[in-house]
C-alpha positions in Angstrom: 0.0 0.1 0.1 1.8 3.0 -1.3 0.6 6.3 -0.3 1.8 9.8 1.2 -1.0 11.4 3.1 1.0 14.3 3.9 1.9 15.4 0.0 -2.0 15.5 -0.4 -4.0 17.8 1.6 -7.4 16.8 0.7 -6.6 13.0 1.3 -5.1 14.0 4.9 -8.3 16.0 5.5 -10.5 13.1 4.5 -8.5 10.6 6.7 -8.5 13.1 9.7 -12.3 13.2 9.7 -12.5 9.5 9.6 -10.1 8.7 11.7 -12.5 7.8 14.8 -15.5 7.1 12.8 -15.9 3.3 12.4 -19.5 3.6 11.2 -18.1 5.6 8.4 -19.2 8.8 6.5 -20.9 9.3 3.3 -19.6 11.9 0.6 -22.1 14.4 1.4 -21.2 14.2 5.2 -17.8 14.7 4.2 -18.7 17.5 2.1 -20.4 19.1 5.1 -17.3 18.8 7.3 -15.0 19.6 4.6 -16.6 22.7 3.1 -13.5 24.1 1.1 -13.3 20.8 -0.8 -15.3 20.9 -3.9 -17.8 17.9 -4.2 -16.2 16.7 -7.1 -12.6 16.6 -5.9 -14.0 14.8 -2.7 -15.4 12.0 -5.0 -12.2 11.7 -6.9 -9.8 11.5 -3.9 -12.3 9.2 -1.8 -12.5 6.7 -5.0 -8.5 7.1 -5.1 -8.3 6.3 -1.6 -10.4 3.3 -1.8 -8.3 2.3 -4.9 -5.2 2.8 -2.9 -6.9 0.8 0.1 -6.7 3.6 2.6 -10.4 3.5 2.8 -13.1 0.9 2.7 -16.9 0.8 2.1 -18.4 0.0 5.6 -22.0 0.3 4.5 -24.9 2.2 2.5 -27.5 4.6 3.8 -30.8 5.9 2.0 -31.5 9.4 2.0 -34.6 10.1 0.1 -34.3 8.2 -3.5 -30.3 8.2 -3.1 -28.2 5.2 -1.7 -24.9 6.7 -0.5 -21.8 4.5 0.4 -20.2 5.0 3.9 -16.5 5.2 4.0 -14.1 4.5 6.9 -10.4 4.1 7.0 -9.1 0.9 6.6 -7.5 0.5 9.6 -6.5 -2.9 9.5 -3.7 -1.8 7.0 -2.3 0.2 9.6 -1.9 -2.3 12.5 1.4 -3.9 12.6 2.9 -6.9 14.9 6.5 -6.5 16.3 7.6 -9.0 13.9 6.2 -7.2 10.7 7.4 -3.7 12.0 11.0 -5.5 12.1 10.7 -6.9 8.7 8.9 -3.6 7.0 10.7 -1.5 4.7 11.3 2.3 5.3 8.3 3.3 3.2 6.1 0.7 5.0 7.3 2.1 8.3 6.6 6.0 7.1 3.1 4.7 6.4 2.7 3.3 9.9 4.3 6.2 11.7 2.0 8.7 9.4 -1.1 6.7 10.7 0.0 7.0 14.2 0.3 10.9 13.9 -2.9 11.4 12.3 -4.5 9.6 15.1 -2.7 11.9 17.7 -3.6 15.0 15.6 -7.2 14.1 15.3 -7.3 13.4 19.0 -6.0 16.8 19.7 -8.3 18.2 17.3 -11.3 16.8 18.9 -10.0 17.7 22.7 -9.5 21.5 21.5 -12.8 21.9 20.0 -14.4 20.6 23.3 -12.2 22.9 25.4 -13.6 25.7 23.2 -17.4 24.5 23.2 -17.1 23.7 26.9 -15.0 26.8 28.0 -12.5 24.9 29.8 -8.7 25.7 29.7 -6.7 23.4 27.2 -4.3 21.1 29.9 -2.7 19.4 27.1 1.1 19.3 27.3 4.2 18.6 24.8 7.7 17.9 25.6 10.7 16.8 23.6 13.8 15.8 25.5 17.1 14.5 24.3 18.9 12.4 26.6 22.6 11.2 26.5 22.1 7.6 27.7 24.2 4.2 27.4 22.4 1.3 25.9 22.1 -0.3 29.2 20.5 3.2 30.7 18.2 3.6 27.5 16.9 -0.1 28.2 16.3 0.4 31.6 14.6 3.7 30.9 12.4 2.1 28.0 11.4 -0.9 31.0 10.5 1.8 33.4 8.5 4.0 31.1 6.7 0.8 29.8 6.1 -0.5 33.4 4.8 3.0 34.3 2.3 3.4 31.4 1.2 -0.2 32.1 0.4 0.5 35.6 -1.9 3.3 34.5 -3.5 1.5 31.8 -4.7 -1.4 34.4 -6.3 1.3 36.6 -9.9 0.4 36.7 -12.6 2.7 35.1 -14.7 4.9 37.7 -17.4 7.4 37.0 -14.9 10.2 37.8 -12.2 8.8 34.9 -12.0 10.1 31.6 -10.3 8.8 28.5 -6.7 10.1 28.2 -4.5 9.8 25.5 -0.8 9.4 26.3 1.4 9.3 23.3 5.2 8.3 23.4 7.4 8.2 20.6 11.1 6.8 21.5 13.7 7.4 18.5 16.9 5.5 19.8 
């Protein structure tokens, strides 16, 4: 599956709108969300994305006499095992990393829109740290970080808990 979502803004915008919508959206629904994209361009790009296996048809909906296809991201193409990651080409890895960052961007967009709509202050954080570590210290750091993430991942849900997205990218 060869593609570069960042080179085509329309494809990228389509993917961002569909990233968390498993039930899919029709071209008309996408057109309402992406007002700046002409409908003909939307049809052409969606069809191209289906051909490239970036999108899949997940259903149909009837609106009056018209039946519209519902499109969703073909996320199966973006899930990868450790074994597949290790044997993937550079281009395949870039595609997986692209999907990862798209997911993070969409989560932030949703969070930001909610913070505006509900009038609360943005509490998201971002940091980038370069560390000078030996291989042994780096491996220990990764184990501790993994253990910490797992500890909080396993915390049972309560009425007060909310979904939180924590994203970590490590470039050794």
